[in-house]
C-alpha atoms as one frame of an Amber mdcrd trajectory, in Angstrom:
protein
  42.195  17.149   4.888  40.293  14.243   6.569  37.354  15.193   8.716  36.226
  13.067  11.515  32.608  12.031  11.070  30.435  13.126  13.815  28.621  10.109
  15.298  25.016   9.675  14.537  22.445  10.285  17.359  20.875   7.238  18.778
  17.626   6.088  17.244  14.191   6.676  19.219  12.450   3.376  18.847   9.177
   4.648  20.238   9.069   7.562  17.814   9.968   5.280  14.878   6.979   3.017
  15.774   4.542   5.853  16.345   5.601   7.761  13.008   5.251   4.658  10.995
   1.865   3.623  12.346   0.496   7.238  12.146   1.565   7.246   8.410  -0.175
   4.170   7.690  -3.325   5.340   9.453  -3.276   8.796   7.793  -2.935   6.916
   4.211  -5.689   4.632   5.150  -7.991   7.495   6.142  -7.176   9.232   3.018
  -8.131   6.220   0.774 -11.309   5.612   2.942 -12.494   9.205   2.368 -12.441
   8.568  -1.541 -15.369   6.144  -1.179 -17.903   9.229  -0.686 -16.601  10.824
  -3.724 -17.225   8.026  -6.116 -20.373   9.712  -7.657 -21.722  10.484 -11.115
 -18.488  12.050 -12.068 -16.835   8.657 -11.494 -19.496   6.942 -13.658 -18.750
   9.587 -16.327 -15.017   8.699 -16.205 -15.734   4.995 -16.452 -17.964   5.727
 -19.531 -15.273   7.750 -21.202 -12.738   5.016 -20.694 -15.041   2.317 -21.657
 -15.859   3.844 -24.997 -12.471   4.836 -25.807 -11.682   3.708 -29.623  -8.061
   4.688 -29.116  -6.006   4.210 -26.076  -6.116   5.780 -22.602  -3.068   8.169
 -22.204  -2.082   8.709 -18.616   0.146  11.733 -17.743   1.858  13.417 -14.715
   5.013  14.724 -13.523   7.198  13.642 -10.585   5.534  11.524  -8.044   2.166
  11.942  -9.865   3.918  10.648 -13.080   5.023   7.463 -11.205   1.219   6.895
 -10.254   0.259   7.772 -13.946   2.692   4.961 -15.140   1.255   2.458 -12.522
  -2.336   3.371 -13.816  -1.509   2.807 -17.374   0.024  -0.542 -16.569  -3.007
  -1.638 -14.627  -5.404  -0.631 -17.242  -3.462  -2.266 -20.025  -3.325  -5.469
 -18.125  -6.916  -5.518 -17.267  -8.415  -5.070 -20.725  -8.014  -1.140 -21.392
  -5.132  -0.384 -23.772  -3.089   2.449 -22.030   0.283   4.059 -22.198   2.262
   6.831 -20.119   2.940  10.273 -21.714   5.742  12.081 -19.877   4.444  15.813
 -20.173   7.807  17.446 -20.510   8.665  15.000 -23.341   5.196  15.626 -24.693
   6.175  19.418 -25.110   9.015  18.282 -27.182   7.408  16.134 -29.863   5.999
  13.141 -27.886   2.477  14.848 -28.012   2.504  13.428 -31.638   1.402   9.989
 -30.073  -2.118  11.423 -29.244  -4.888  10.947 -31.676  -8.561  11.967 -31.593
  -9.612   8.550 -30.500  -7.903   8.675 -27.187  -8.666   9.494 -23.724  -6.237
  11.616 -21.336  -5.947  10.498 -17.727  -4.160  13.475 -16.082  -2.568  13.361
 -12.558  -1.658  16.403 -10.676  -2.231  17.009  -7.003  -2.099  20.761  -7.391
  -3.680  21.015 -10.709  -1.054  23.520 -11.829   1.707  21.261 -13.106   3.380
  23.534 -15.607   4.423  20.842 -18.009   1.037  19.206 -17.916  -0.842  22.471
 -18.463   1.285  23.146 -21.547  -0.221  20.030 -23.236  -3.689  21.344 -22.673
  -3.933  23.458 -25.899  -3.055  20.474 -28.065  -5.508  18.163 -26.113  -8.313
  20.752 -26.565  -7.357  21.359 -30.311  -7.739  17.635 -30.934 -11.056  17.332
 -28.913  -9.405  14.510 -26.777 -11.583  13.808 -23.507  -9.708  14.930 -20.458
 -10.252  13.243 -17.130  -8.263  14.855 -14.232  -7.322  13.172 -10.817  -6.418
  16.293  -8.667  -6.513  17.528  -5.315  -8.000  20.963  -6.468 -11.127  20.927
  -8.667 -10.924  24.625  -9.051  -7.472  24.542 -10.347  -6.351  25.095 -14.057
  -6.523  21.497 -14.826  -9.839  20.984 -13.015 -11.359  23.695 -14.855 -10.221
  22.565 -18.311 -11.152  18.932 -17.783 -14.230  17.026 -19.054 -14.242  15.125
 -15.736 -12.697  15.761 -12.522 -12.090  13.228  -9.817 -11.188  14.775  -6.462
  -8.475  12.977  -4.929  -7.475  15.694  -2.446  -6.285  15.009   1.036  -6.311
  17.041   4.277  -2.497  16.612   4.753   0.434  14.246   3.806   1.839  11.476
   6.038   5.199  13.020   5.734   5.880  14.605   9.132   6.762  18.055   7.380
   3.555  17.698   5.451   5.636  18.228   2.161   6.539  14.766   0.609   3.697
  13.448  -1.573   2.272  10.512   0.440  -1.195  10.625   1.317  -1.831  12.430
  -1.992  -0.148   9.883  -4.162  -1.732   6.972  -2.364  -5.075   8.554  -3.024
  -4.578   8.985  -6.806  -3.393   5.456  -7.009  -6.457   4.139  -5.239  -8.724
   6.167  -7.470  -7.099   5.004 -10.514  -7.380   1.331  -9.331 -11.120   1.982
  -8.702 -11.352   3.093 -12.244  -9.568  -0.112 -13.405 -11.684  -2.399 -11.285
 -14.928  -0.627 -12.565 -13.886  -1.018 -16.239 -12.756  -4.684 -15.663 -16.239
  -5.453 -14.246 -18.099  -3.563 -17.058 -15.908  -5.432 -19.706 -16.614  -8.835
 -18.059 -13.058  -9.394 -18.127 -12.235 -13.097 -17.195  -9.634 -14.859 -15.732
  -8.617 -16.355 -19.117  -8.289 -13.023 -20.718  -6.102 -11.879 -17.755  -3.908
 -14.753 -18.223  -3.639 -14.081 -22.048  -1.973 -10.735 -20.990   0.233 -12.358
 -18.415   1.523 -15.436 -20.194   4.719 -15.655 -18.400   3.245 -15.316 -14.898
   1.997 -18.223 -12.704  -1.646 -17.258 -13.318  -0.895 -17.430 -17.091   0.557
 -20.954 -16.620  -2.715 -21.998 -14.553  -5.110 -20.699 -16.901  -3.361 -21.296
 -20.395  -1.502 -24.554 -20.122  -3.270 -27.775 -21.334  -2.377 -31.166 -20.270
  -1.226 -31.832 -23.944   1.398 -28.855 -23.483   3.322 -30.585 -20.747   2.612
 -34.274 -20.967   5.205 -36.765 -21.979   4.453 -38.111 -25.474   3.984 -41.695
 -26.648   7.720 -42.322 -27.011   8.192 -41.785 -23.374   5.201 -43.862 -22.341
   5.894 -46.971 -20.382   3.449 -49.702 -21.281   3.243 -53.498 -20.646   0.311
 -55.946 -21.375  -1.739 -57.636 -18.765  -0.035 -61.105 -19.565   3.548 -59.804
 -19.365   5.700 -60.725 -16.324   6.564 -58.373 -13.621  10.095 -58.485 -14.461
   9.188 -57.029 -17.897   7.336 -54.415 -16.122  10.337 -53.546 -13.969  12.449
 -53.334 -16.999   9.886 -50.886 -18.620   9.763 -48.761 -15.557  13.426 -48.622
 -15.406  13.711 -47.584 -19.068  11.070 -44.877 -19.046  11.799 -43.477 -15.566
   8.497 -42.382 -14.593   8.156 -44.581 -11.409   5.200 -46.442 -12.980   3.900
 -48.455 -16.034   0.625 -48.459 -17.700  -0.970 -51.832 -18.349  -2.858 -52.175
 -21.575  -5.278 -54.885 -22.989  -4.879 -56.428 -26.332  -6.746 -53.380 -27.857
  -4.192 -51.102 -26.233  -6.628 -49.687 -23.699  -5.360 -48.777 -20.256  -6.755
 -51.271 -17.756  -4.263 -50.789 -14.831  -1.273 -49.162 -13.488   1.766 -50.553
 -11.625   3.967 -48.247  -9.627   7.122 -48.379  -7.593   5.022 -48.335  -4.542
   3.206 -51.308  -5.773   6.467 -53.218  -6.238   7.649 -52.403  -2.805   4.438
 -53.532  -1.093   4.254 -56.837  -3.002   7.870 -57.567  -2.172   6.931 -57.144
   1.385   4.171 -59.719   1.373   5.287 -61.963  -1.380   8.941 -62.437  -2.058
   8.121 -64.429  -5.067   5.823 -61.832  -6.851   8.445 -61.392  -9.631   7.055
 -64.612 -11.191   3.584 -63.395 -11.286   1.965 -61.576 -14.287   1.387 -57.912
 -14.443  -2.600 -58.314 -14.587  -2.163 -59.987 -11.046  -0.470 -57.373  -9.367
  -1.581 -54.247 -11.044  -3.936 -51.566  -9.594  -6.980 -51.552 -11.956  -8.931
 -48.464 -12.983  -6.183 -45.993 -12.315  -6.887 -42.182 -12.268  -6.474 -40.556
 -15.804  -6.982 -37.413 -17.520  -7.691 -35.982 -20.988  -5.067 -34.190 -23.009
  -7.497 -31.063 -23.639  -8.012 -30.302 -19.999  -6.175 -27.635 -18.099  -2.761
 -28.892 -16.650  -3.903 -27.210 -13.449  -6.749 -29.845 -13.367  -4.090 -32.568
 -13.438  -2.478 -31.017 -10.539  -5.908 -31.101  -8.570  -6.462 -34.737  -9.348
  -2.974 -35.492  -8.105  -3.278 -33.542  -4.892  -6.772 -34.851  -4.080  -5.691
 -38.591  -4.774  -2.043 -38.271  -3.229  -0.534 -39.396  -6.414   2.420 -38.131
  -8.548   1.603 -39.556 -12.170  -1.325 -39.660 -14.491  -1.869 -41.375 -17.722
  -3.403 -39.331 -20.492  -6.114 -41.070 -22.425  -7.882 -40.357 -25.750 -11.566
 -40.877 -26.203 -11.071 -44.685 -26.768  -9.306 -45.155 -23.468  -5.888 -45.626
 -25.157  -2.796 -43.751 -23.515  -1.658 -40.969 -25.571   0.853 -39.424 -22.963
   1.944 -39.661 -19.391   1.975 -36.754 -16.649   4.351 -36.560 -13.609   4.172
 -34.091 -10.895   7.771 -32.914 -11.823   6.457 -31.861 -15.225   3.943 -29.654
 -13.423   6.607 -28.140 -11.283   8.694 -27.474 -14.229   5.695 -25.608 -15.811
   5.362 -23.344 -12.754   2.052 -24.904 -11.650   3.040 -26.202  -8.453
């Protein structure tokens, strides 16, 4: 039998705004309160993680498990190898992943999570250091840990004070603080970060060299100073870079002729096609070396408002060319 659905009550716009703002303020206050708890225990936790010869194993159930997964991901991406261990799966064999060289990072607001406590005998038998992020330092987890980081909150942002909100935010923030301190102590650089994020935009900016994205010699438009402008137009059309390099008898770059140059010359001298390239070229063009970062080429283009660069070797001979479109395709702009 079909039942007629009762209409939903109208939304209270003012209540929505107040609840949303209140939740954000409560979570911000919860995180702010953590700063005063960063003490010698925090230093000890960083020391254990820093000297870990194995991997950091983050564990937690439910919402705490989600935070533990994020902590493991952040640590791994900033120079501290880590992975997530599901406590329930751990009790059914996955605890075999643990080694004596690891460090455990356990997340539990109550400190009494049954599945997590079930792993403690194995952790203790192996002698693995245990760092707890919990809201109750006097809990079973807190008492059994080598280091306890207090991430307790006065209440949740949930209007019912039930759903993990402020507590998970506090745990997340404290794990981020650990990762930040470790990153600093390891002197982890942007280049190292890029190596762990090769597919991201930062990876492209910090790993790609000009030689990786430039067009090679076969696509390089070149004419000599004594060639006619008509020959330059043919070369530019064939290579489709909107420019051509001008080289001397030794093959060294002495100038450049672009589509823009052709238009400007046509405006002031309709007969310029009868001139030589050396008469109409722009001398001493901007260039770049193949070994520099591709992002440096982008900077040169932006600062000089140009779209193309020739790539020269140490002898000043063109070995490649780079167009703005090449950098766009590489994800740099």
